[in-house]
C-alpha positions as CSV (number, residue, x, y, z in Angstrom):
1,X,-62.4,66.7,-51.7
2,X,-64.4,64.5,-49.6
3,X,-63.2,61.2,-48.0
4,X,-65.1,59.1,-50.7
5,X,-63.8,60.2,-53.7
6,X,-60.2,60.3,-52.3
7,X,-60.4,56.3,-51.2
8,X,-62.0,55.3,-54.4
9,X,-58.9,56.9,-56.6
10,X,-56.8,54.1,-54.7
11,X,-59.4,51.6,-56.0
12,X,-57.0,52.3,-59.5
13,X,-53.3,51.9,-57.5
14,X,-51.2,49.2,-58.9
15,X,-50.4,48.0,-55.3
16,X,-53.1,45.6,-54.7
17,X,-52.4,45.9,-50.8
18,X,-54.1,49.4,-51.4
19,X,-56.6,48.6,-53.4
20,X,-57.7,46.1,-50.7
21,X,-57.7,48.4,-47.9
22,X,-59.4,51.3,-50.2
23,X,-62.3,49.1,-50.7
24,X,-62.3,48.0,-47.3
25,X,-62.3,51.8,-46.0
26,X,-65.1,52.4,-48.8
27,X,-67.6,49.8,-47.2
28,X,-66.7,52.0,-44.3
29,X,-67.4,55.2,-45.7
30,X,-70.3,54.9,-48.3
31,X,-73.4,53.2,-48.4
32,X,-73.2,50.0,-48.3
33,X,-75.6,48.8,-51.0
34,X,-73.8,50.9,-53.5
35,X,-70.5,49.3,-52.6
36,X,-71.1,45.7,-52.2
37,X,-71.3,45.2,-56.0
38,X,-67.4,47.0,-56.3
39,X,-66.1,44.9,-53.0
40,X,-67.8,41.5,-54.7
41,X,-66.0,42.9,-57.8
42,X,-62.5,43.6,-56.8
43,X,-62.8,40.4,-54.0
44,X,-64.3,37.7,-56.5
45,X,-62.2,34.0,-56.3
46,X,-60.2,34.7,-59.4
47,X,-58.9,38.0,-58.3
48,X,-55.1,38.5,-56.9
49,X,-56.7,39.7,-53.8
50,X,-58.7,37.0,-53.2
51,X,-56.0,34.6,-51.5
52,X,-55.3,37.2,-48.7
53,X,-59.4,38.6,-48.5
54,X,-60.2,34.9,-47.8
55,X,-57.7,34.5,-44.6
56,X,-58.2,38.0,-43.5
57,X,-61.7,37.4,-41.8
58,X,-60.2,34.2,-40.0
59,X,-60.2,35.5,-36.9
60,X,-63.6,36.6,-35.0
61,X,-64.0,38.3,-31.9
62,X,-66.6,37.8,-29.6
63,X,-67.3,40.0,-26.6
64,X,-69.4,38.0,-24.2
65,X,-69.2,40.2,-21.1
66,X,-67.9,43.5,-20.5
67,X,-68.5,42.6,-16.7
68,X,-65.6,41.6,-14.6
69,X,-65.0,40.2,-11.1
70,X,-61.7,42.5,-11.0
71,X,-61.1,46.0,-11.5
72,X,-57.1,45.8,-12.3
73,X,-55.9,49.6,-13.0
74,X,-54.2,48.8,-16.1
75,X,-57.0,46.6,-17.6
76,X,-57.8,48.7,-21.1
77,X,-60.6,46.7,-20.9
78,X,-64.5,48.7,-19.8
79,X,-65.0,47.4,-16.6
80,X,-68.7,47.1,-15.0
81,X,-69.6,45.7,-12.3
82,X,-70.0,41.6,-12.1
83,X,-73.6,42.3,-10.4
84,X,-75.1,43.4,-13.7
85,X,-76.6,41.3,-16.6
86,X,-77.6,44.1,-18.7
87,X,-73.8,44.5,-20.1
88,X,-73.8,40.6,-21.1
89,X,-74.4,39.5,-24.8
90,X,-77.4,37.8,-25.4
91,X,-78.4,34.7,-27.5
92,X,-80.2,36.2,-30.1
93,X,-76.8,38.6,-30.6
94,X,-74.6,35.7,-30.4
95,X,-76.7,33.8,-33.2
96,X,-76.1,36.8,-35.3
97,X,-72.4,37.2,-34.9
98,X,-72.2,33.3,-35.6
99,X,-74.1,34.3,-39.0
100,X,-71.8,37.1,-39.7
101,X,-68.8,34.6,-38.9
102,X,-69.6,32.1,-40.7
103,X,-70.3,34.5,-44.0
104,X,-66.6,34.7,-43.4
105,X,-64.5,33.2,-46.7
106,X,-61.6,31.3,-44.4
107,X,-62.0,28.3,-44.5
108,X,-60.9,27.9,-41.1
109,X,-62.3,30.0,-38.9
110,X,-61.5,31.2,-35.2
111,X,-64.0,32.7,-32.6
112,X,-62.1,34.4,-29.5
113,X,-64.9,34.9,-26.9
114,X,-63.1,38.0,-24.5
115,X,-64.7,40.2,-21.9
116,X,-65.1,41.8,-19.4
117,X,-64.5,38.5,-18.1
118,X,-66.2,36.1,-20.4
119,X,-67.0,33.2,-17.8
120,X,-69.2,35.4,-16.2
121,X,-71.5,34.3,-18.5
122,X,-70.5,30.8,-18.8
123,X,-73.9,30.4,-20.5
124,X,-73.3,31.9,-23.6
125,X,-69.5,30.9,-24.2
126,X,-71.0,27.5,-24.2
127,X,-74.3,28.2,-26.5
128,X,-71.8,29.8,-28.9
129,X,-68.9,26.7,-29.1
130,X,-71.8,24.2,-28.9
131,X,-73.6,26.6,-32.2
132,X,-70.4,27.4,-33.9
133,X,-69.5,23.3,-33.8
134,X,-72.4,22.3,-35.0
135,X,-72.6,24.8,-37.5
136,X,-69.2,24.0,-38.8
137,X,-70.1,20.5,-39.1
138,X,-73.2,21.0,-41.3
139,X,-70.6,23.0,-43.3
140,X,-68.0,20.9,-43.1
141,X,-65.4,23.8,-42.3
142,X,-62.5,24.1,-39.2
143,X,-63.8,26.3,-36.6
144,X,-61.4,27.2,-33.4
145,X,-62.0,28.9,-30.1
146,X,-59.9,30.7,-28.1
147,X,-61.3,32.3,-24.3
148,X,-59.9,34.8,-23.0
149,X,-59.9,34.9,-19.0
150,X,-58.3,35.7,-16.2
151,X,-58.5,32.0,-14.9
152,X,-60.2,33.4,-11.5
153,X,-63.4,32.0,-12.3
154,X,-62.1,28.5,-14.0
155,X,-63.7,25.4,-12.4
156,X,-63.4,21.5,-13.2
157,X,-66.8,21.8,-15.3
158,X,-65.2,24.7,-17.1
159,X,-62.4,22.7,-17.9
160,X,-64.1,19.7,-18.9
161,X,-66.2,21.5,-21.8
162,X,-62.8,23.5,-23.2
163,X,-61.1,19.8,-23.0
164,X,-63.8,18.4,-24.3
165,X,-64.4,21.1,-27.1
166,X,-60.5,21.6,-28.1
167,X,-60.7,25.1,-26.5
168,X,-57.6,27.1,-25.5
169,X,-57.5,29.1,-23.1
170,X,-55.7,32.7,-23.2
171,X,-54.2,34.7,-20.1
172,X,-51.8,36.7,-18.8
173,X,-49.5,36.6,-15.7
174,X,-49.0,40.1,-14.3
175,X,-49.7,42.2,-11.8
176,X,-47.6,43.8,-9.1
177,X,-44.1,42.3,-8.5
178,X,-44.7,40.7,-5.0
179,X,-42.3,38.6,-3.5
180,X,-40.5,38.4,-6.3
């Protein structure tokens, strides 16, 4: 028995969490055109799964650059030297990612900008935040931003931009215990 029939059998499970997981998995395993109507029926606003689905798609991660100005041995992110721009997200990709993000039914969206080091491509970070704010205003939706950064490149201009746009910064304070 192939993977799709096994997953399809889970669509009849009495547990809505199992049905939701099966519907999500089918979207990855089968032809999206054939699964679309099934997912729409399972996730229609009048179904018991809708409240869970509406919040399920609230968080969206954008990897704006694979470049990093550090080379930490413990980092799980692919590292590419800081002098190579071919590993940065393009403006077109950013716009398409925002289109996908705003298709989410979640009333409040969260966009987390990651890397590598996203501040190495601050131009794209700025574009994504400004475009998303404009779109959220037009669609009357809430949007929140988090930039995950090592803080090494953070300057006063970036900080002022983040403050003006209500952007949260996320970092980790780790490394060798020198002098502790």
